[in-house]
C-alpha positions in Angstrom: 67.5 187.1 97.8 70.7 187.8 96.5 71.2 190.7 93.6 74.7 190.9 91.7 74.9 194.0 90.2 75.9 193.6 86.4 79.5 193.4 86.0 79.5 190.6 88.7 76.7 189.1 86.5 78.4 189.3 83.6 82.0 187.9 84.9 79.6 185.0 85.8 78.6 184.2 83.2 81.6 184.9 81.0 83.4 182.3 83.5 80.6 179.6 82.4 80.4 180.4 79.0 84.4 179.9 79.1 85.3 177.5 80.9 82.8 176.0 81.8 82.9 176.6 85.8 79.5 178.2 87.1 76.9 178.6 90.5 76.6 175.0 92.3 74.1 174.4 94.4 71.2 175.5 96.6 72.9 179.1 96.2 71.4 179.1 93.3 68.4 179.4 94.4 69.0 181.9 96.8 70.5 184.7 93.6 68.1 187.1 92.3 68.0 187.2 88.7 66.3 191.0 89.2 64.5 190.3 85.8 67.8 189.9 83.5 67.0 187.1 80.9 70.6 186.8 80.2 71.6 186.0 83.8 67.7 184.4 84.5 69.6 182.0 81.8 72.5 181.7 82.9 71.6 180.9 86.1 68.9 177.7 85.0 72.1 176.3 82.7 73.5 176.4 86.1 70.3 175.1 88.1 70.3 172.3 85.1 73.8 171.4 85.5 74.6 171.2 88.9 71.3 168.8 88.7 73.3 166.6 86.0 76.5 166.5 87.9 74.7 165.7 90.9 72.9 162.6 89.6 75.9 162.1 88.1 77.9 162.5 91.6 74.8 160.1 92.8 75.5 157.2 90.1 79.6 157.6 91.1 78.5 157.6 94.7 76.4 155.3 93.6 79.2 152.8 91.5 81.3 153.4 94.3 79.1 151.5 96.9 78.9 148.7 94.5 82.4 149.0 94.3 82.3 148.9 97.8 80.1 146.3 98.5 81.8 143.8 95.7 84.7 144.7 97.1 83.5 143.9 100.7 82.3 140.4 99.3 86.0 139.7 97.5 87.5 140.6 100.6 84.7 138.5 103.0 85.5 135.4 100.0 89.5 136.3 100.7 89.3 135.8 104.1 87.3 132.7 103.6 90.2 131.7 101.5 92.6 131.9 103.6 91.2 130.6 106.2 90.3 127.8 104.9 94.3 127.8 103.7 95.4 128.7 106.5 93.0 125.0 107.6 94.6 123.6 104.4 98.0 124.4 105.7 97.7 123.1 109.2 95.9 119.8 108.1 99.1 119.5 105.8 101.3 120.0 108.3 99.5 118.0 110.8 99.4 114.9 107.9 103.6 115.9 107.2 103.9 115.6 111.6 101.9 112.2 111.3 103.5 110.7 108.6 106.8 111.4 109.5 105.8 109.8 112.4 104.4 107.1 110.5 107.8 106.9 108.5 109.8 107.0 111.9 107.5 103.9 112.8 108.4 102.2 109.6 112.4 102.3 109.9 112.0 100.8 113.2 109.8 98.4 111.8 112.0 97.5 108.9 115.2 97.2 111.3 113.3 95.0 113.2 111.7 93.1 110.6 115.0 93.2 109.1 116.9 91.8 112.2 114.1 89.0 112.4 115.0 88.6 109.3 118.6 87.8 109.9 118.1 85.8 113.0 114.9 83.6 110.8 118.3 83.0 108.4 120.2 81.6 111.5 117.5 79.6 112.5 116.8 78.4 109.4 120.6 77.7 109.0 121.2 75.7 112.6 118.3 74.0 111.6 119.8 72.9 108.4 122.6 72.0 110.2 120.9 69.9 112.7 119.0 68.0 110.4 121.5 67.2 107.8 123.5 65.9 111.2 120.1 64.1 112.6 120.0 62.1 109.5 123.9 61.4 109.2 123.5 59.8 112.3 120.6 58.6 111.4 122.3 56.9 108.4 125.4 55.5 110.7 123.5 54.0 113.1 121.1 52.5 110.6 124.5 51.4 109.3 125.8 50.1 112.3 122.5 48.1 113.9 122.9 46.5 110.1 126.6 45.4 110.7 125.3 44.4 114.2 122.6 42.9 112.8 124.5 40.9 110.0 127.4 40.2 112.4 124.6 38.4 115.0 123.1 37.0 111.9 126.4 35.1 110.9 127.4 34.3 114.4 124.2 33.0 115.1 124.5 31.1 111.6 127.6 29.9 112.3 126.9 28.7 115.6 123.8 27.0 114.6 125.7 25.4 111.7 128.6 24.1 114.4 126.1 23.1 116.1 124.0 20.9 113.6 127.4 19.5 112.1 128.4 18.9 115.4 125.3 17.0 116.1 125.4 15.7 113.1 128.8 14.0 113.5 127.7 13.3 116.8 125.0 10.7 115.9 127.2 9.9 113.0 129.9 8.7 115.4 127.5 6.8 118.2 125.8 5.3 115.5 128.8 4.2 113.7 130.5 3.1 116.8 127.6 0.7 117.6 127.5 -0.8 114.5 131.6 -1.3 114.7 131.2 -2.7 118.3 128.3 -5.2 116.6 130.8 -6.4 113.9 133.3 -6.7 116.8 130.7 -8.8 119.1 129.5 -11.0 116.3 126.2 -10.0 116.7 123.7 -9.7 113.7 123.9 -6.7 112.2 121.2 -6.6 109.7 118.7 -4.5 111.9 121.8 -2.8 113.2 123.4 -2.4 109.6 119.8 -0.8 108.1 119.0 1.6 110.7 122.7 3.0 110.8 122.0 3.3 107.1 118.9 5.3 107.9 119.9 7.4 110.8 123.4 8.1 108.7 120.6 9.1 105.9 118.0 11.0 108.1 121.2 12.9 109.2 122.6 14.1 106.2 119.3 15.0 104.7 119.3 17.5 107.5 122.0 18.6 108.0 122.0 19.8 103.8 118.1 20.7 104.6 119.2 23.0 107.6 122.7 24.5 106.0 120.1 24.9 102.8 117.8 26.9 105.1 120.0 29.3 106.7 121.5 30.2 103.4 118.3 30.9 102.1 117.2 32.9 104.4 120.7 34.5 104.2 119.9 35.3 101.0 116.6 36.0 100.7 117.4 39.0 103.8 120.6 40.0 102.0 118.6 40.7 98.7 115.6 42.3 100.7 117.9 44.6 101.7 119.7 45.9 98.5 116.2 46.4 96.7 115.1 49.2 100.0 
């Protein structure tokens, strides 16, 4: 045990009373109050204060540990957040690169599409021009064919009419000549005259019938073409 003189004891008590500074820790147990009631009271107060200080220090230590644990948790969460953020940034960068690549492909596709549209428009214009030219050629061919058909038809009709007239005239001249010979030779002309009259009427009738039929066909053909 440590024994102190009265002067030291008094100095310790005054320091404690004036400034609140006293002995701490295990040294309090090592000091002997030596029957001094004031010093014993001082030691008791120092011990009590030391207990309270230790308790406060323990509470502070616990609080610090709790804060440290919270900080560690926050640090872990921050690290996770940073990792997630880095992953997000990485994914964003990959998406940006992918989008830029897709934009480049879209630009190329757009250029090719515009080129194809221009080529298609040119092809359509050429096809339309070819169609117009084909229709014009068809119309010209139809007109030429129509003119040729009309010319051929006119020539055929003219030929038929001429042949029919020549046949009628020939038969009429032949019958008339036979009738005249009979008159000159003073033969019986009753039968020949009747035959000549009937023959001449039949020829005229057939001639007008042929001409009327041909004109009717021509009129019907022209009327049908005008309706079309």
